[in-house]
Every structure is written in C-alpha cells, then in structure tokens.
N, C-alpha and C positions, 0 to 999 in steps of 0.2 A: 504495500501499498504505499509506504513512504518512497519506494522508488517511483511509485505513478504520480506524487505529488511534487517531485523533485525533478522529473523529467524535463527535457525540453517542448514537451507537446503542452505542459500545462503554463508556458508564458504568456500567449495571450489572454490568457483565463486570468492569471495574475497582472496584467497589465490592465484589462478592463477594470477590475476590483479596486485598482489603484489610484486610477487616474477620475479625472471627473467626469461628469457628475455623480458616477459609482459611489467614489470614494467618499463621499458624506454619508449614505448610507452603512459603507465596509465602515465606517469608524464607529457609530451607532450601534450597529450590529456586534461587533468587538467589544463594544464595552457592556452592552448587554450579555451577553456569553461569560465576561469576565465578571460581572456582576452576581450572576445564577453561579458559579461555580465558587464564588465566595460566600455567597449566602446558603450554601448545600455544607460546604465547610464551617460554618457559624461564625463567619470572621466577620461579616454585618448582617443587619438585621434584614429581612425579607422585604420591611418596607422604610429602607433606609432612603432611599430619593422621593416617597410619598410626601405629596400636601395633598391639604383638603381640596376637593371640588367640590362648590356647593350643589343641593339637588336641584334648589328655584334660583332663578336671575336675580332673583331680587335681594339674594345675600352678598350678592357682591357689592363694591363699593359704590354708592350713586354719585359721587361727582368726580368730575375731571382731576381737580385737585386731590384727589384723595385716593385716586387710583395708584396702586403699585404693580408691579411687574408681577408678583402672584396673581394679582387680581384678572390682569391680561392673559396670562397662561391658563388659571381657571376659567374664565370667561370662552376662551378659544376650546378647552378641551369639553365645558359644558356645550357649546354650541353645537359642535360635532357629536355629539353622544357618546364620549369617551368617560364618561364618570361613571363611579359604581363600583368600580375594581380597582385593586392598585395602579399606580401611576407607570410602576418598573413594567407588567403585565402590557400596557397599553403600548410604551415605547419599544419595548422588544418585540410584540407583534408587528407594530406599523414600521420597524427598521425591517424585518424580515421579509415583509411584502413587497416596502418601497425597495429593498437592494435589489429583490428577483424583479420586482417591473423595471428598473434602472439598468440593471445588468443585460437584460435579454435588449431593450432599447438601444443601448452600447453597441451590442455585440451584431445587431442585425443592421443598424442605421448608420452609425456613429463613422465607421469605414469611408461614407462619402462626403465627409465634412475635413475641411482641413484642419490642420492643428493650428492651433495660436488662439489668439482673441476669438475668434468664429466660433470654435470651439465650447467656449466658455458663456458665449453669447446666448448659442442654442442648449448649451446646461443647464442653466440657471431656468428658463421656464420647465423643462426636465424636470430637474430636482423638485419644483414647486405641484407640478402636474402628478408627480409618483408620491406627494405627502399628500396631495388631498386623494387621492386613490384608497390609498392606504390608511387614511384615516376613516373613510366611508366602510370600507373593507372591515377595519378592525372594530368599528363601533357595529356593526352588524354582528361579526363574531363573538363580542364579549356582553353581546342582550343575555344569551343564558348562564353568563358566570356572574350577572348581576344579584340576581336573587340567592346565589350559594354564598357571594362574600354578605350579603345584607342579613343573613341567616348565624355568620360568624360574627358579625360585628355587635348583632343583637341579642345575641347568647345573651341570657339570665346572667346580670352580676351574682345577685344572690347566689346561684347555682355553684357558682364556681370559687366563691372568695370562702377561704376556709381549707380549700383542698389542696392536696401536694402534685407539685409539677417539678418535671427533670429540666435542667438547664441545659439545651441543645445547643448554644452558641459559645465561643471560647472562653465566655466570661460574661458573667454579670455584674455592673456597677449601677450607680446612680444616675449616668447616662447614655447605657447601651446594656442591650440582651435580650434573650427570649428564651422562654420554655416552653417544652412539649408537655401539654395536660390530656391525660388519657379520659376520654367521657364516654365510652363504651361503645365510641363508632370509630372515626378515621380519624380520631384525635384533633385538639384543637393547639396552633400555635401561637403563643401570647405574647404580646411586649410586655417585656419586666423591667423592673428597677427596683434598686435596692435603696435600703437609709441612708443617709451617711456617706461615710465612708467603706460599707463591710461590702465586699465581693465574694461573689461565690464563681466558680469552674464548671466547666462541661462536664455533666454527668451529678452534680450534686440536687438533692432534693431540696425543696422551697415548698414555702406555704404562700398562697396569695393572699394577702390581706388587706389590699386597699386598691380600689379601683379610681384611678384620674380620667374624669370623663373628657377635659378638655384635651389631654392627650392621647388617650385611649389606650394607657399604661396600668398595669400592675404591681403596686409597690408588692416586695414579698421580703419575708423574711428565712432564717432556718428553720428548719421540724423540730430541731433541740430549742430553740427561743421561744418557737410556738408554743411546743408542749409547756415549758416552764411558766 
C-alpha cells in the first residue's frame, strides 16, 4: 500500500490536493482528521471547537454595534441549517464533501486553465460554490442526527448526578476533561471539570456532583471524597 502511495503515479493526485483551490479543503480535512485522532486518544474534548448556535434567530445580537464574529458565524450556521449538532461534525462533513467536489473539478477542468493569476480568479468562485453545495448537503445529512444530540444534551441531569463515571481523556482538571458514563445503553460521553486544582488521570472513577448549565459541563469529585 505504501509503495502505491509513494509511486510516481500518485504525483497528479498530490499535485491536485496541494494546489488551489483544492488545498483550501485539504487543509480543513487534514485538520479534521487530526482533531478526531486526538479526540479518540483523549487529548482534546470531543466538543473542543464547539460554540453555541442559537435555535432561533432572535437569540443573536440585534444591533450591528453589538454583533461579534461569533454572532456572524453562528448566524451563518443557523441560516444554512447547520445547527443542532457539534460544530466539529459539521466542519468535518463539509470539509470532506467540499474536498471531493473541488478535487474532481480541478482534475477534469483545471487542465484547460493556464497557471497563474487566472487559475486563482477561477478557483475562488469554485471554493465558494463548493462551500455552498457542501453546506446544503451537510445540512441535509445532519437532520437525522439532531434528535440524537438533543436527547443526549437533554438527558435528565437529576438522573446522572451522583453517578460514577470513568475518565476517558488523558486528564481532567478545572479547564479540561471528559468522562464516560455507562447508562445501560451506548453510554454517554460528558464534559467534566474538577474543583480547584484537583486533577484526575485516564481510567480514574469520578462522581458527577454538579451540572453547570451555562457551559454544559459537570463538576466531579473522586469516589473516595464523595463517600466521605
């Protein structure tokens, strides 16, 4: 397999994915792959890059003076129907779809365009067009996922508070961490934080003591401390 990847026959492929406009999506696709790898290893939270996207347009800042970059991005996500699931999933799907679209456009049509500034002038609308199409397709694909994440986020806090979870990230402190809670089904991956300077390592058992609604995280303590 590695012999094929390193063969001269792959040169056109590498040239296409590393040249504009495909490189735009190649960058975000590579970033997404790295993110998911680190998330699986427990180095980063599964919702590390997430931000809140409002469910109704009225939740955005109403005046131009108070509009922030976050408001603008959240507004775009809301407009295209990309809300209701973690932003990391949205970006990953959009990157993959946009990459495929852009790659085949470059592969079949850009050979007729001279290299230089003209290729960039043509490439820019290709990027915008692929972004638009990938956003529309992604919005359609994530519709069935919204109910799943809604159930997960609306899981009764009273049901999980006081239960024991297992740390799945490399560490848990007052600014970072995830824990797995066996709920009799597929289980829940929860964002957890400690009190003060306390830290836990992967595999430690912690008790969910408090839910912080504004940040959607649980404060945890050790089993020993909870029992005492």
